[in-house]
C-alpha positions in Angstrom: 165.0 8.4 5.2 164.4 7.6 8.9 167.6 5.5 8.7 169.9 8.2 7.5 170.9 9.5 10.8 171.7 6.1 12.1 173.8 5.4 9.1 175.8 8.6 9.4 176.3 7.8 13.0 177.5 4.2 12.4 179.8 5.6 9.8 181.5 8.2 12.2 182.0 5.5 14.8 183.5 3.1 12.3 186.0 5.8 11.2 186.8 6.7 14.7 187.6 3.0 15.5 189.7 2.7 12.4 191.7 5.8 13.6 193.0 3.9 16.4 190.6 4.8 19.3 187.0 4.3 20.5 185.0 7.0 22.4 183.0 6.3 25.2 181.7 9.6 26.4 184.5 11.7 27.9 186.8 8.6 27.5 189.1 7.7 24.5 190.5 4.1 24.5 193.4 3.4 22.2 193.0 -0.3 22.2 193.9 -0.5 18.5 197.3 1.1 19.0 199.2 -1.9 20.0 199.9 -3.3 16.6 203.4 -4.1 15.3 205.5 -1.2 14.0 209.0 -0.4 12.8 210.9 1.9 15.1 214.6 3.1 14.6 215.1 -0.1 12.6 213.6 -2.5 15.2 210.4 -4.3 14.5 208.3 -3.9 17.4 205.9 -7.1 17.7 202.2 -6.6 18.0 200.8 -6.9 21.5 197.8 -9.3 22.3 196.1 -6.4 24.1 192.8 -8.4 24.4 194.8 -10.4 27.0 195.4 -7.2 28.9 192.7 -5.9 31.1 190.9 -2.9 29.4 191.5 -0.8 32.4 195.3 -0.7 31.5 194.9 0.2 27.9 196.1 3.6 27.0 193.1 6.0 27.3 192.0 9.9 27.9 190.2 10.1 31.1 188.8 12.9 33.2 191.4 13.6 35.9 191.2 16.4 38.4 194.5 17.6 39.8 196.2 20.8 41.0 199.2 19.8 39.0 200.0 21.6 35.8 199.6 20.0 32.4 203.0 17.9 31.5 203.1 16.7 35.0 203.5 12.9 35.4 201.6 11.0 38.2 202.1 7.4 39.0 199.4 5.8 41.1 201.2 2.5 42.1 198.5 0.9 44.0 196.0 1.1 41.0 198.9 0.4 38.4 198.1 3.5 36.4 200.4 6.5 35.2 198.8 9.7 34.3 200.2 12.3 32.0 198.4 15.4 32.9 196.5 17.4 30.0 194.6 20.7 30.2 191.0 21.0 30.9 190.7 18.3 33.5 192.0 15.4 31.5 195.0 13.0 31.5 196.2 10.2 29.5 196.3 7.1 31.5 198.5 4.1 31.0 198.6 0.7 32.5 201.9 0.2 34.4 203.7 -2.6 36.2 205.4 -1.5 39.4 207.9 -2.6 42.1 207.4 -5.9 43.9 207.3 -6.2 47.7 210.5 -4.7 49.3 211.1 -2.6 46.1 208.2 0.0 46.3 208.9 3.6 46.7 207.3 7.0 46.5 208.2 10.6 46.2 208.7 13.6 43.7 211.3 13.5 40.9 211.9 15.0 37.5 212.5 13.7 34.0 216.3 14.5 33.7 217.1 12.5 30.4 215.2 10.8 27.7 216.7 7.9 25.7 215.4 5.9 22.7 216.4 2.2 22.8 218.5 2.9 25.9 221.6 0.9 27.2 220.6 -1.1 30.4 223.2 -1.4 33.0 222.1 -3.7 35.8 223.1 -2.3 39.3 225.5 -4.1 41.5 222.9 -5.1 44.1 220.9 -6.8 41.2 224.0 -8.5 39.9 224.5 -10.0 43.4 220.9 -11.4 43.4 221.1 -12.5 39.7 224.9 -13.4 39.0 223.8 -14.3 35.4 223.5 -10.6 34.8 227.4 -10.0 35.5 227.8 -10.2 31.5 225.9 -6.8 31.3 227.9 -5.1 34.0 229.2 -2.7 31.2 225.7 -2.2 29.7 223.5 -4.2 27.6 222.9 -2.7 24.0 219.4 -1.3 23.3 217.2 -3.9 21.4 214.2 -5.9 21.5 215.2 -7.9 24.5 216.5 -5.1 26.4 214.6 -4.8 29.9 214.2 -1.1 29.2 212.4 -1.6 26.0 211.9 1.0 23.5 212.4 4.2 25.6 213.5 5.4 29.1 212.9 8.5 31.0 215.4 8.9 33.7 214.2 10.3 37.2 216.4 12.5 39.2 215.8 14.3 42.5 217.7 16.8 44.5 220.2 14.1 45.4 220.7 13.3 41.8 220.0 10.2 39.9 217.4 8.0 41.8 218.3 4.9 39.9 214.5 4.7 38.7 213.2 4.8 35.3 209.9 5.0 33.5 210.7 2.6 30.6 209.1 0.1 28.2 209.2 -3.5 28.5 208.7 -6.6 26.0 206.9 -8.3 29.2 203.6 -7.0 28.4 201.9 -9.6 30.7 203.6 -7.8 33.7 201.5 -4.7 33.3 199.1 -4.5 36.2 201.3 -6.5 38.5 204.1 -5.9 41.1 207.3 -7.4 39.5 210.0 -4.9 38.9 213.0 -3.9 41.1 211.2 -0.5 41.5 211.3 1.0 38.1 207.8 1.8 36.4 207.2 -0.3 33.4 204.8 0.4 30.2 204.1 -1.6 27.2 206.5 -0.4 24.6 203.8 1.3 22.4 202.8 3.1 25.3 206.3 4.4 26.7 206.7 5.7 22.9 203.5 7.7 23.4 204.7 8.9 26.9 208.1 9.8 25.5 206.7 11.9 22.8 204.5 13.8 25.2 206.8 14.2 28.2 209.5 17.1 28.3 212.8 17.0 30.0 212.5 18.7 33.3 208.7 17.4 33.8 207.7 16.9 37.5 207.1 13.2 38.3 205.0 12.4 41.4 205.0 8.7 42.6 202.2 7.9 45.0 
């Protein structure tokens, strides 16, 4: 009989793990949510998430801020993106950021959201990488598209910033400074963020 509370606790822990998340006190880590899935007719491959540092796995964490729920805060130095929740919490995602010379900071808003977006390389990028000229008119959405499964388009008072929060098939780039300034997330994570974020949401890039 003394074993019963332990058995019940173990059963609850197993049920939580099978649901796709593991709880550690106030934290919930969604390390089990990176498997293969079908999305809009595309078969997203499974991510070998065990190869990604656990601090970059999607998780709910304590996060104190004066910004209202629904705000997106990008910490480029820590390589984390926070989606602010009520009651002093946030969903934290691992990200890849701009490489040296392509860093930026400031405040913007989500003006558009797109599923499996078309990617159009800007002229300066084509100048650096002439092989991209074939996509001057836009690369159709798909598994090899650099914008991945979703994109959130960032605008400010001057209009389109040219920067995006987007998915990437290059999961190994998370936690690194490799992009041309856009903020990239694992495809499974950008789908989660896309479903949470609203058009008009404030985005703060630190």
